[in-house]
C-alpha positions in Angstrom: 21.2 22.1 11.3 19.2 25.6 12.7 20.7 28.0 11.0 20.2 25.9 7.6 16.4 25.4 8.4 16.2 29.4 8.8 18.1 29.9 5.9 15.5 27.4 4.2 12.9 29.3 5.4 13.7 33.1 3.7 14.2 31.4 1.1 11.0 30.1 0.7 9.1 33.6 1.7 10.9 35.1 -0.9 10.8 32.5 -3.7 7.2 31.3 -3.4 6.2 35.5 -2.6 7.9 36.6 -5.8 6.9 33.6 -8.0 2.7 34.6 -6.2 2.2 31.4 -4.9 -1.4 31.3 -3.4 -2.3 30.4 0.3 1.2 30.8 1.2 0.7 31.1 4.8 -1.2 27.4 4.9 2.0 26.3 2.5 4.6 27.8 4.8 2.9 25.7 7.8 3.3 22.6 5.4 7.1 23.8 5.3 8.0 24.2 9.4 6.5 21.0 9.6 8.6 18.9 7.4 11.7 20.5 8.1 10.8 20.0 12.0 11.2 15.7 10.3 14.3 14.4 9.5 12.7 11.1 8.0 11.8 10.5 4.5 7.9 11.0 4.8 4.5 10.4 2.4 2.2 13.1 2.1 -0.2 10.7 4.4 2.5 10.7 7.2 2.8 14.7 6.8 -0.8 15.3 6.6 -0.9 13.2 10.1 1.6 15.3 11.4 0.0 18.4 10.8 -3.8 17.1 11.8 -1.6 16.7 14.9 -0.7 20.5 15.3 -4.4 21.3 14.9 -3.6 21.8 10.8 -6.4 19.9 9.0 -4.6 20.4 5.9 -6.1 18.6 2.5 -3.4 15.8 1.2 -4.2 17.1 -2.1 -3.1 20.4 -0.9 0.1 19.1 0.9 0.9 17.3 -2.0 0.8 20.0 -4.2 2.6 22.3 -2.0 5.5 19.3 -1.4 5.5 19.4 -5.1 6.1 22.9 -5.5 8.9 22.5 -3.4 10.8 20.4 -5.5 10.3 22.3 -8.0 12.0 25.4 -6.0 14.6 22.8 -4.6 13.5 22.6 -1.0 12.8 19.0 -1.2 13.1 16.0 -3.6 11.0 12.6 -4.2 12.0 9.4 -4.4 9.7 6.2 -5.7 11.6 3.4 -3.8 10.5 -0.2 -5.0 7.9 -0.7 -2.4 6.2 2.0 -4.5 5.3 4.6 -2.0 6.3 8.4 -2.9 8.9 9.7 0.1 9.9 13.3 -0.3 13.2 14.3 1.7 15.1 17.1 2.5 17.2 18.9 -0.3 20.0 20.3 1.1 22.2 22.4 -1.9 26.0 20.7 -2.3 25.4 17.9 -0.3 24.5 14.3 -1.6 23.8 11.0 -0.2 22.7 7.6 -1.4 19.6 5.1 0.0 19.5 1.1 1.4 16.2 0.4 2.3 14.9 -2.6 4.4 12.7 -4.8 1.8 11.1 -5.9 5.3 10.3 -3.3 7.6 10.7 -0.2 5.1 13.1 1.4 7.6 15.3 3.7 4.7 18.9 4.6 5.5 20.9 7.9 4.1 24.8 6.9 3.9 27.9 9.0 2.1 30.5 7.2 0.8 33.7 8.9 -0.3 35.0 6.5 -2.2 31.8 5.1 -4.1 31.6 8.1 -5.2 34.9 8.2 -6.5 34.7 5.1 -8.3 31.2 6.2 -9.8 33.2 9.1 -11.3 36.0 7.2 -13.0 33.7 4.0 -14.0 31.2 7.2 -15.8 34.9 8.8 -17.1 36.1 5.6 -18.3 33.3 5.5 -20.8 33.5 8.9 -21.7 30.4 9.7 -19.7 29.8 13.5 -18.4 27.7 12.3 -15.2 25.6 15.3 -14.1 24.1 13.7 -11.2 22.7 9.8 -10.5 21.6 8.2 -6.8 22.0 4.3 -5.9 19.8 2.4 -3.9 20.7 -0.7 -2.3 17.8 -2.8 -1.2 18.1 -5.8 1.8 17.4 -7.0 4.9 18.2 -3.9 8.0 20.0 -5.4 11.3 16.6 -4.9 13.6 15.1 -7.0 10.8 18.0 -9.9 10.8 18.2 -9.9 14.7 14.1 -10.3 15.0 14.2 -13.2 11.9 13.8 -16.8 12.6 16.8 -18.7 11.5 14.7 -21.3 9.4 12.1 -20.0 7.1 10.0 -20.8 4.6 11.0 -20.4 1.1 8.2 -17.9 0.9 9.1 -15.6 3.2 12.5 -15.1 1.7 13.0 -11.5 -0.4 14.2 -11.1 -4.1 17.8 -10.9 -4.1 18.6 -13.2 -1.4 20.4 -16.5 -1.3 19.1 -18.5 0.4 20.1 -23.0 1.2 17.8 -25.8 1.5 17.5 -27.1 5.1 14.4 -29.3 4.8 11.7 -30.5 2.9 8.5 -30.6 4.3 4.8 -31.5 3.3 5.1 -35.6 3.2 6.2 -37.6 0.7 4.6 -36.3 -2.3 6.0 -33.3 -1.9 9.7 -34.7 -1.2 9.3 -36.7 -4.3 8.0 -34.0 -6.3 11.0 -31.3 -5.3 13.7 -34.4 -5.7 12.4 -34.9 -9.6 13.2 -31.5 -10.2 16.7 -32.0 -8.8 16.4 -29.7 -6.1 18.4 -31.1 -2.9 19.2 -30.4 0.7 22.1 -28.1 0.8 21.5 -26.2 -2.3 22.1 -22.8 -2.5 19.2 -20.7 -4.0 18.8 -17.4 -5.3 15.3 -15.4 -4.9 15.2 -14.1 -8.6 11.0 -12.9 -8.2 9.0 -13.0 -5.3 6.5 -10.2 -5.2 4.5 -11.0 -2.4 1.5 -12.6 -4.8 1.7 -14.8 -7.7 4.6 -17.2 -8.2 8.2 -17.7 -7.1 11.0 -18.0 -9.4 14.4 -19.3 -7.9 17.5 -20.0 -9.4 20.2 -22.8 -8.8 23.9 -22.1 -10.9 22.1 -21.2 -14.0 18.8 -23.1 -13.8 15.3 -21.7 -12.9 12.7 -23.3 -10.7 8.8 -22.1 -11.0 6.7 -22.7 -7.6 3.8 -21.8 -6.4 2.9 -20.6 -3.1 1.9 -23.3 -1.4 4.7 -25.4 -2.7 7.1 -22.6 -1.3 6.0 -23.0 1.9 6.9 -26.4 2.1 10.9 -25.6 1.4 12.7 -24.4 4.3 15.4 -22.4 4.1 18.6 -20.5 5.7 20.5 -17.2 4.9 23.4 -18.5 3.2 25.0 -15.2 5.3 24.5 -16.9 8.3 25.8 -20.5 7.2 28.3 -20.6 4.7 27.4 -21.7 1.0 25.7 -25.3 0.9 27.0 -25.9 5.2 
């Protein structure tokens, strides 16, 4: 890895000076801090690292430098579903995909040769010449699963998650309303949308249900993976 970083530094100096990019010394400092960080990183986080090193460069300058690094192939950026833009190393000739935890935001890189072969076969089957691709898998990481309560209100379930109704709380009125909608304890739900604000949409089989956030607090659920279907 040290040899790769050394080569990247040489290439950076050659290309940036060749293209007469201004403030080279400051931009090289951004590269140095970026290469020493193996995680996906935001402009703000990189600015904090530089500040801790007594190199207080503006976020605007750091972003501009990272964009130039993307242009010249030293970095690449991703905007995952949480909306933040993350920059990561771009290692020539290498490819990886991502798993993103929707609870803590952790980003896990992975490589699976069998998956790559299947994607190529699928593209070829459609007569499609694939140039590039990316896969993003959203879910809940192992650490977050371990720390999660066994039972939770539906409001806490993540979009795309499958859960089983374990209880209704909130008194007879709430129970009667849910019963009149056709929902029962033991029903398996798929969380269709839950954006952290506004209404929440779930599906039971092919039927959609819309809940306000107050009602979503009164439906107690458990992950399907932990209980088995309709257990």
